[in-house]
C-alpha positions in Angstrom: 94.8 118.4 23.3 91.6 118.3 25.5 91.0 120.4 28.5 92.2 117.8 31.0 95.5 117.2 29.3 96.1 120.9 28.8 95.5 121.7 32.5 97.6 118.8 33.6 100.5 120.0 31.5 100.1 123.6 32.6 100.1 122.6 36.2 103.1 120.4 35.9 104.9 123.2 34.0 104.4 125.2 37.2 105.9 122.5 39.4 108.5 120.0 38.1 112.1 120.9 38.7 111.2 122.9 41.8 113.3 126.0 42.1 111.5 127.4 45.2 109.3 126.4 48.1 108.4 129.6 49.8 106.3 130.0 52.9 104.7 133.2 51.6 101.4 134.0 50.2 100.7 134.8 46.6 98.6 138.0 46.8 95.0 137.4 45.7 93.8 139.7 42.9 90.8 140.9 44.8 90.5 141.6 48.5 87.4 140.1 50.2 87.5 142.4 53.1 89.4 142.0 56.3 88.9 138.7 58.1 90.7 137.4 61.2 93.3 134.8 60.8 91.9 131.3 61.3 92.8 129.3 64.4 94.4 125.9 63.9 91.6 123.8 65.3 90.7 120.4 63.8 88.6 118.9 61.0 84.9 119.5 61.6 82.7 116.4 62.2 79.5 118.3 61.6 78.2 119.7 58.3 78.4 123.4 57.7 75.7 125.5 59.4 75.9 128.4 57.0 76.8 129.4 53.5 80.5 130.3 52.9 80.8 134.1 53.1 82.9 136.8 54.7 79.7 137.5 56.7 79.3 133.9 57.9 79.6 133.4 61.7 83.3 133.0 62.7 84.5 133.3 59.1 88.3 133.7 58.9 91.2 133.7 56.5 93.7 130.9 56.3 97.3 131.7 57.2 99.6 132.4 54.2 100.1 129.1 52.3 103.3 127.5 51.3 103.8 128.5 47.6 105.7 126.1 45.3 107.1 127.4 42.1 108.9 125.5 39.4 109.3 124.5 35.8 108.5 121.3 33.9 110.4 120.1 30.8 108.4 116.9 30.4 107.0 116.4 26.9 103.3 117.1 26.3 101.1 114.2 25.7 103.5 111.5 26.8 101.4 108.5 27.7 102.5 105.3 29.4 100.9 102.8 31.7 101.7 105.4 34.3 100.8 109.1 33.9 97.5 110.8 34.5 94.2 109.2 35.5 91.2 111.6 35.9 88.0 110.1 37.4 84.9 112.2 37.9 82.6 114.5 36.0 82.2 117.9 34.6 79.1 120.1 33.8 78.0 120.6 30.3 76.8 124.1 31.2 77.9 126.9 33.4 77.3 127.4 37.1 78.2 129.9 39.8 80.0 127.4 42.0 80.3 124.0 43.6 80.3 122.6 47.1 80.7 119.2 48.7 82.5 116.8 51.0 85.7 114.9 50.3 87.3 111.9 52.1 91.0 112.1 52.7 92.9 108.8 52.0 96.6 107.7 52.1 97.6 106.9 48.6 101.1 105.6 49.4 102.7 108.3 47.2 106.4 107.8 47.0 108.7 110.5 48.4 111.1 112.1 46.0 108.9 111.4 42.9 106.2 113.2 41.0 103.5 110.9 42.2 100.4 112.7 43.0 96.9 111.9 44.4 94.2 114.6 44.8 90.5 115.1 45.2 89.3 118.5 44.0 86.6 120.8 42.7 87.4 123.2 39.8 85.8 126.1 37.9 87.1 126.9 34.4 86.6 128.7 31.1 88.2 128.2 27.7 89.5 131.6 26.7 90.3 130.4 23.1 93.7 130.2 21.4 94.7 127.3 23.6 94.2 129.2 26.8 92.3 128.1 29.9 91.6 130.0 33.1 90.6 128.1 36.3 90.7 127.8 40.1 90.7 124.5 41.9 90.6 123.5 45.5 90.8 120.3 47.4 93.3 118.0 49.1 96.5 116.4 47.7 99.3 114.0 48.6 102.4 114.7 46.6 105.8 113.0 46.2 107.8 116.2 45.7 107.0 117.8 49.0 104.9 117.3 52.1 106.7 114.2 53.5 103.8 111.9 52.7 101.2 114.1 54.3 97.8 114.9 52.8 97.3 118.7 52.5 94.7 121.2 51.6 95.7 123.0 48.4 94.6 125.5 45.8 95.9 126.2 42.3 94.9 129.1 40.0 96.0 130.4 36.6 96.6 133.9 37.8 99.8 132.8 39.5 100.3 129.3 38.2 101.4 128.2 41.6 100.5 125.4 44.0 99.4 126.8 47.3 99.6 124.3 50.2 97.9 125.1 53.5 99.9 123.3 56.1 98.0 124.7 59.1 95.3 122.1 58.4 96.4 118.7 59.8 94.7 116.0 57.8 94.8 112.3 58.2 93.5 109.3 56.3 89.8 109.1 57.0 89.3 112.8 57.5 86.4 114.4 55.6 86.5 118.0 54.5 84.0 120.3 53.0 85.2 122.5 50.1 83.4 125.3 48.4 84.4 127.2 45.2 82.1 130.0 44.1 81.6 133.6 43.0 79.1 136.1 44.2 78.7 137.3 40.6 81.5 139.8 40.6 84.0 137.7 38.7 86.0 137.2 41.9 86.1 133.4 42.7 86.6 132.2 46.2 87.8 128.9 47.6 86.6 128.0 51.1 87.3 125.2 53.6 84.9 124.2 56.4 87.3 123.7 59.3 87.0 124.0 63.1 83.2 124.6 62.6 83.8 127.8 60.6 84.4 128.8 57.1 88.1 129.4 56.3 88.8 131.5 53.2 91.7 129.9 51.3 92.0 132.3 48.4 90.2 134.8 46.2 91.0 135.2 42.5 89.6 137.6 40.0 89.6 135.4 36.9 88.7 136.2 33.3 85.9 133.6 33.3 82.9 135.8 34.1 80.3 135.3 36.8 79.7 131.6 35.9 81.9 128.8 34.8 82.1 125.1 33.9 82.5 122.9 37.0 84.5 119.7 37.6 84.7 117.2 40.4 87.6 114.8 40.0 89.9 112.5 41.8 93.3 112.7 40.0 96.1 110.1 40.1 99.5 110.7 38.6 102.3 108.3 38.7 105.9 109.5 37.9 106.5 108.4 34.4 110.2 108.2 35.0 109.6 105.6 37.6 106.3 104.0 36.9 104.6 101.6 39.4 101.1 100.8 40.3 100.0 103.5 42.9 97.7 102.1 45.5 94.5 104.1 45.9 92.2 103.1 48.7 88.5 103.9 48.4 88.1 107.7 48.4 84.6 109.0 48.7 83.0 112.3 47.6 79.4 113.2 48.6 76.9 116.0 49.2 78.0 117.7 46.0 75.9 120.7 45.1 76.0 123.4 42.4 75.1 127.1 42.6 72.6 128.3 40.0 74.2 130.7 37.5 71.3 133.1 37.9 70.2 133.5 41.5 73.0 131.5 43.1 70.6 129.1 44.7 72.2 125.8 45.7 71.0 122.4 44.4 72.3 118.9 44.3 74.4 117.8 41.3 72.2 115.0 40.1 71.3 113.2 36.9 69.0 116.1 35.7 72.1 118.3 35.4 73.7 118.1 32.0 77.0 116.3 32.8 80.0 115.1 30.8 81.0 111.7 32.1 80.8 107.9 31.4 78.3 105.5 32.7 77.6 104.3 36.2 81.1 102.9 36.5 84.2 104.3 34.8 87.6 102.6 34.5 90.9 104.3 33.9 93.6 101.6 33.7 93.6 100.2 37.2 91.4 102.8 38.8 87.7 102.6 39.0 84.9 105.2 39.7 81.5 104.2 41.1 78.6 106.6 40.8 76.7 105.7 44.0 74.1 108.4 43.2 74.7 110.4 40.0 76.4 112.8 40.5 76.4 114.0 44.1 77.8 110.8 45.7 80.6 108.7 44.3 83.9 107.0 45.0 87.2 106.1 43.4 89.5 103.2 44.3 91.9 100.7 42.7 90.1 98.2 40.6 90.1 94.5 41.5 92.3 92.4 39.2 
């Protein structure tokens, strides 16, 4: 089973058949220092003016997320015309982090199903023995909760929980800046640029070291028990940058970075990916018939 399928199964094992939806925080495994609680505010229309850090101007911590716990009994590897579609790219080498802007869209996810649409960045390591460790952050629209809203979320393998940050009111067309990185201490941080300040979503001490493999993906999942064609309007990702594994300098993720992906255009069933500029600017949408 490849990394993508393994992560998909692990995540759904932590979700399907929900037994709890708790408005409490899962404690991070490392404290980044005291930060004030973030104000609600609104999505920023201007690019970040500083690097994400606890020392950044007006840096703050998100309010405790809604944590969803559960269990999945779905068979591994089941493939139908529905199921998972992963569109994007991953690095062939390790980096200290990833940063970029994502467009939020309305995927017409059906309430009461396990439909799922997300755009996210992810850092990971293969620990051997069929085990992976990772942290991901982005936005998601889910059928099992959220009442059709698009929400900021994180997922990590320390807790194997979905963490939804309902304080951030997204809408179709919103563009959000997400950053996932480590300062070299094995503590990985996920940040959101919101209300013109960096909002710390979570910190996790992960067994992946001070550098990791990086992914940028749009994911589509259609409930296999009730498969339909899930409409996905054009969702854009741009300004994607990587942090150097040595000095942490930031550079664009472009064609000179060793990258695992297809060609200029990828197709996964009815969903298409277009590399506008490999690999820092791209989009995903439903393919034309």
